[in-house]
N, C-alpha and C positions, 0 to 999 in steps of 0.2 A: 506476603511472610519471606514466601521463598525468595522471591527477586533481592527482596531488603538484606538478606543472608546476602546472599551471591554480592550483590553491590559493598557490603563492608566486609566479606574477607576475601574480594578479590586479589589484593596483594599480597594478602597473607598464602594465597593459595599459587599464585603465581612465582613465590619466591620458594615457597615447596615443592614445586614443579621439575625446577632448574635445580634447586637441590638432589631431586634423583638422578641426575646425570652425570653427579661428581660423587669420585670414592673419598673415602675419609682419609684423611691426612697421616703419615705417622712420616718417624726418620728414625734413626736409631744408627750406630758406625757401623758401615759397610766394609766390602772390602772394594766396590767402583760406584759412582756415578750414573747413572746410565741417562741419555736422554733422548725423548721419543720423538725424531727427529723427522717428522712425515711433513710439514710444513713449512720448516727453519723461519720456528718462531724466535725471536732475542731476547724474549722476558723467559722463555726455557732455561738458557746459557745463563741467563744472568742467577738464576735462583741457583744453580748448579756453583756456579760461581763461589756465594754466598756460604756454601753446602760445603763447598770444597774448604772456603776460606777458616768453618767450625771448626775445622780437624775429622771429619764425619766420615769419609774416606779418600785414598789418595789418588786415585786413580777417575777420570772422566773419559765414557767411551760414548763414543755419536755413531751412530749408521749413518750411512751416507752412501743412497741409491747411485747407482752402479750402470752405465749400457748391459744392455740382454746380453746371456752369456762372457760377463766377462767378472772376475773377482776382484775388481779397482772400481773404485769410488769413480766417478762420471767425475770429468774436470771440473764444471761450472759448478755443480753443487759445492763438489769439495772444497770449491775456494770461498765460497758460502759461508760453509760452517770454518774454512781456519779465519776470515774477516770474523765470524762471528763467536770464535772461540779466542782472537787476539782482542778486540771489544769490549768483551768481558771480565778480558784479565785473568782466562784458565787456567791454572798453573800445569797441568797433566793432561791434556784435552790431545786423546788418540782416536780415530776416526778406523771405520770397516767399511766392508760394500755391503749394501744388500739389492735385493733386485723388486720392482714393483710388480710383484705377480699377483695376480685376484684370487683367495682375499687379500688385499695388501697388508692390512693390520696385522692376523693370524701368520704371514708368510715372514712379516719384519722378524716378530715376537719370537720364530721358531729360528732365524737367522739370527739373533742376539741370544739366546738359548748356546746354539754352538759357539756364541764366541768367547761366550760364558765362561762357558765346561771346558773350554781350549785353555782357556788363560787360567782355570781352578778357580773360579772365584764360586763364594758360598752366599754372600748377599752382596745386594745391589740396593739403591735406594731409583728409584725409576721418576722421573720428571718428567709430566706430559700435561697436555693445554687441559683447562680444569672440566670442560663443558664434554670433552672426550675421555677422562679420566677415569670413569665407571668401566665402560667400552674397554680401555685399555688394562685396565686392573682385570678385569675377569678375565681376559686372554692372558696375561702374563702369569698370572695364578697359574690360570690349566697348563701352562707350556713350563711351566718354572718349579713348581710343586713336584714333580718327579723327579726333578733333579738333584730332588734336597735344598734348593736355592732358596733362602728366605728375602722375601720382596719389604722395601718401605716403599708407601706412594706419597709422589708431593705434586696435587695438581697446583697450577698457574692459572691465573687469569690476567688481562688484559685489564679494560675499561668498562668491559663486559663482565658479569658479575651474576649470582643467586640474585642479588638484590635487584639486579636491574634490566635483567635483558631483554623485559619486557617492553622495554621504553623506545624501543626502536625499531623495526622493520628488520635491519639484518640481525639483532638479537632473537626475534620471532622465528625468520628463517634457519638460522643457525641450531637453534636450539629445535627446530623441528625436524632439521635433518640430522641429526645426535642422536635425535630419539628412534628414528627409522635406523638407524643405522647398528645402536644400541639391541632393539629389538631383531634387524637380522639376523648377527651375530648369536643372539643366544636364541634362537628359530632353526638358524641356516648354519651357520659356520660351525659351533662349536657343538 
């Protein structure tokens, strides 16, 4: 009987498992759109362009990894971002340098907070990769709430979604890695 229950509810359970990694989407008028540019995913830029075109924010900020001990984005990384901003037709894409110091996601969030505070930003739409979005949301809420910065979240998916991730080995691998990272951040980093 238990085995029948597992087989019958397998797909439902796997969808629910994938959804645990995804933050709830929210959107509203904001001072800026912030693209979590950790892996140069074009789909994030495409979503930013749609939000910008809807008039939800006048500025798009993109953190770009730079060489250690510099305040400038790396040349190759900046080139990739400039191409993605151009191809996605973002009107107001502005970059700033971040360092790839462990724990990377937390340190990038802290650097983004500095940039937002320096620009007087009080609200932001944060665009992140879908299965990374729960961890991203927890990090940015922890970093930005004390500064009084309101955060809206936009998780973005490519061909792997909560409804189909379990149908490929790469999807299973990605979900497993994201669960480990989420709990690492919850238990050790935050």
